[in-house]
N, C-alpha and C positions, 0 to 999 in steps of 0.2 A: 124549363122555359121553352116555348115554341118560337119558331123563327119567322112568324108572320110580321108584317109591318105594324108599327104603332105610331100614331100621330098625336102631337100636342093639341090642346083645345084652342090655343091662340089667345091673344088679348087685344085690347084696343091699340096698344103700341107695337105688338108683334103678331104677324100672321102665324097660323098653325104650320108646323113643319113635321116631317117624318123623323122619328127617333130611332127606328130599328128597321133593318133590311140590308140585304147584301149590296155592297158597292156604294153606300152613302158617301157623298163627296161634299166637302165644304171649302169655300174660298175664304180662308181665314182673314185676309185683309178686309173683305166685305163684312164679315161677321164682327170684326173688331170695330170697324167704322160704325156699324149699327149700334153696338153696345156703347160706344162713345156718345152717340146721339141720345141714347137712353140715360146716360149719366147726367145730362143736362136737367132731367126731370126727376132724378133720384135723390132722395134725402140722405141716403146712406153713403154717398160718394163712391159707390161701386155698382156694377151691373154684371149679371151673369146669365149665361144661356147654356142649358144642357144640349150638347150637339147630338149625342147618341147614347142610348141605353140598349145594350144587347147582352143577353145572358147575364153574367155577373160583372159586366164592364159598363162603366159610365164615364163619359168624357164631357167636361164642362169648361167653357171658355169664360174667363173672368177679366173684367177691366176695372181697375181701381185708380182713384186719384192719389196723388202723392200724400204721404203721411196719413194714410187710411189703413185701418186694421180690419181683418176678417177673422171671426171665430168659426172654424170649420165644424161641420157636423161629422163627428168621428164615427167610424164603423169598423167592423172587423175587416181584415184583408189588407193588401198592400196598395200603394198609390205612387204616382209620379207627379211631379210638379215641373212644368217646362215653361220657362220665361221666354216670351216672344218679343216683348218690348219692356224697357224700364229695368228696375231693380227691386228685388224683394228681400225682406229678412224673414227667414223661416226658422221656427223653433222646433226642435225635435229632441226629446229626452233631456230637456233643460239646457240644451246647447243651441245658440243662435248662429245661423250661417247666412251669408248674403249670396244671392243668386242674381246674375245679370242675364241680359238677353242672350239667347243661344245656349244657356245652361239648363240642365235637367237634374233633378234630385229624385232618387228612388227611396221610398220609405217602406219598411217592412210592416209597420203598424198604422198605415194611413195617416192622414193629418189629424192631429189631436190638439195641437197648440196653435195660437194665433199666427197669422201671416200678415206682415206689414209691408205696404208699398212704400219704398224709399222715394221713388219717382212715380209719375203716372205710368202705370204698368198694364200689360196684357199678358195673361198666362193661361195655360191649359192644366187642368187637374184631371188626371185619369185615375179612377178608383176601380179596383178589382174586388168585388164583394163575393164572399163565399155564398153559395145557395142558401137562402133563408136568413141572411144577415142584413142588417142595416135597413135602408128604405125599401128594399125589394119586398121584404115580408109585409111591410105596411101597405105598399101599393097592391100587392097580391090580395091582401085581406080586404082592401077596399074595392077590388074588382077592376083596377086601372091597368093591370097587365094582361 
């Protein structure tokens, strides 16, 4: 991977933003507020935004309404799940654990099972993909990297 900047294409609801580059900085409160606005027009009761993709690292901010589940796209590599607001139920290897605001879970095998918001929640998913695994190979093949 090269270290040049990469920018999203943007949508009607969200302007384009830079995904890769040294020193990217995010005001999480503002990002969460924007995703909560997006929730109002979302049919899935959740909204997400990839904040950065750099090398094999991807950080995504997710906001979900209470009693909503998300089936993650699993890939190789590890991941962390950090709850910023609310409470989540996370399944890993058949075991369900509850995470509250301020807690972080590390996973050796990435997210492979559903995540459920107990309360309206905001959380960060950080995924470390090995070179050539997961969405990176798909994006590289399509020329988006």
